[in-house]
Steps between C-alpha positions, in 0.01 A plus 500: 500500500182599317412132451574388854211409727723509806827675568695406812756755615754371751558840660760398756660779711820620339727410792384139490525492122852649501616253765358206307661621179835534677475154654401331175753694292791400720433126480769317312304191408375463145126512448345332196222762483740785420545605137825417322776739602321614816711391795461542871785599729598809302546787749463774239178345374372460857564867578313608187205273575475619862515862380222431249285336769563790738414763236190319371255732678659814357553364150220253424210514748317799346516347151368164620221655706398714200485186285288328765264799514467491121415128494307468826156507337569174315720330757510426870824614659613321813789656689683269739742662745622220724571127517179451697292677234667292227436177692135594562452586133653173382287304748185668369596426139569136583169469687313661213646262241434170679 
Protein backbone atom coordinates (compact mmCIF):
# COMPACT_ATOMS: atom_id res chain seq x y z
CA UNK A 1 0.00 0.00 0.00
CA UNK A 2 2.84 2.52 0.31
CA UNK A 3 2.53 3.33 -3.41
CA UNK A 4 -1.24 3.63 -3.50
CA UNK A 5 -2.78 7.07 -3.92
CA UNK A 6 -6.20 5.78 -2.90
CA UNK A 7 -7.25 2.78 -0.87
CA UNK A 8 -10.92 1.80 -0.84
CA UNK A 9 -12.00 -0.40 2.05
CA UNK A 10 -15.37 -2.10 1.62
CA UNK A 11 -16.08 -2.30 5.35
CA UNK A 12 -19.44 -4.06 5.18
CA UNK A 13 -21.07 -5.08 8.51
CA UNK A 14 -20.14 -8.63 9.39
CA UNK A 15 -23.70 -9.97 9.43
CA UNK A 16 -24.26 -8.78 5.87
CA UNK A 17 -20.87 -10.07 4.80
CA UNK A 18 -21.45 -13.49 6.40
CA UNK A 19 -24.89 -13.80 4.80
CA UNK A 20 -23.50 -12.89 1.38
CA UNK A 21 -20.66 -15.38 1.76
CA UNK A 22 -23.13 -18.11 2.74
CA UNK A 23 -25.42 -17.34 -0.19
CA UNK A 24 -22.61 -17.25 -2.74
CA UNK A 25 -20.86 -20.32 -1.30
CA UNK A 26 -23.97 -22.46 -1.52
CA UNK A 27 -24.61 -21.77 -5.21
CA UNK A 28 -24.11 -24.83 -7.33
CA UNK A 29 -23.57 -23.13 -10.66
CA UNK A 30 -20.05 -22.90 -12.02
CA UNK A 31 -18.50 -19.47 -12.24
CA UNK A 32 -15.72 -18.78 -14.75
CA UNK A 33 -14.09 -16.23 -12.42
CA UNK A 34 -13.24 -18.84 -9.76
CA UNK A 35 -9.73 -20.31 -9.71
CA UNK A 36 -9.22 -23.90 -10.81
CA UNK A 37 -10.27 -26.33 -8.10
CA UNK A 38 -12.38 -23.76 -6.25
CA UNK A 39 -15.98 -24.93 -6.40
CA UNK A 40 -19.18 -23.53 -5.02
CA UNK A 41 -21.81 -25.66 -3.31
CA UNK A 42 -19.42 -27.23 -0.82
CA UNK A 43 -21.06 -27.06 2.63
CA UNK A 44 -17.80 -27.51 4.55
CA UNK A 45 -16.17 -24.73 2.56
CA UNK A 46 -19.23 -22.49 3.07
CA UNK A 47 -19.13 -22.98 6.83
CA UNK A 48 -15.42 -22.09 6.95
CA UNK A 49 -15.92 -18.99 4.81
CA UNK A 50 -18.87 -17.78 6.91
CA UNK A 51 -16.82 -18.35 10.08
CA UNK A 52 -13.93 -16.36 8.61
CA UNK A 53 -16.26 -13.50 7.64
CA UNK A 54 -17.84 -13.52 11.10
CA UNK A 55 -14.45 -13.51 12.88
CA UNK A 56 -12.90 -10.84 10.63
CA UNK A 57 -13.24 -8.05 13.21
CA UNK A 58 -11.51 -10.06 15.94
CA UNK A 59 -8.80 -11.51 13.72
CA UNK A 60 -7.99 -8.97 10.99
CA UNK A 61 -9.44 -5.50 11.64
CA UNK A 62 -6.71 -4.26 14.02
CA UNK A 63 -3.94 -5.34 11.62
CA UNK A 64 -5.60 -3.65 8.64
CA UNK A 65 -6.30 -0.44 10.54
CA UNK A 66 -2.68 -0.35 11.74
CA UNK A 67 -1.51 -0.73 8.14
CA UNK A 68 -3.83 2.09 7.09
CA UNK A 69 -2.50 4.31 9.88
CA UNK A 70 1.06 3.57 8.77
CA UNK A 71 0.34 4.48 5.13
CA UNK A 72 -2.21 7.25 5.59
CA UNK A 73 0.25 10.09 5.04
CA UNK A 74 0.89 9.00 1.45
CA UNK A 75 -2.55 7.66 0.61
CA UNK A 76 -6.19 8.61 0.90
CA UNK A 77 -8.24 5.91 2.59
CA UNK A 78 -11.92 5.76 1.76
CA UNK A 79 -14.04 3.46 3.91
CA UNK A 80 -17.37 2.44 2.42
CA UNK A 81 -19.86 0.76 4.76
CA UNK A 82 -23.03 0.29 2.73
CA UNK A 83 -24.39 -0.24 -0.78
CA UNK A 84 -25.45 3.40 -0.88
CA UNK A 85 -21.95 4.61 0.00
CA UNK A 86 -20.45 2.30 -2.65
CA UNK A 87 -22.93 3.53 -5.28
CA UNK A 88 -22.23 7.18 -4.39
CA UNK A 89 -18.48 6.60 -4.57
CA UNK A 90 -18.71 4.89 -7.96
CA UNK A 91 -20.93 7.68 -9.28
CA UNK A 92 -18.41 10.29 -8.18
CA UNK A 93 -15.54 8.38 -9.81
CA UNK A 94 -17.49 8.05 -13.05
CA UNK A 95 -18.38 11.75 -13.02
CA UNK A 96 -14.77 12.71 -12.33
CA UNK A 97 -13.44 10.65 -15.25
CA UNK A 98 -15.80 11.86 -17.97
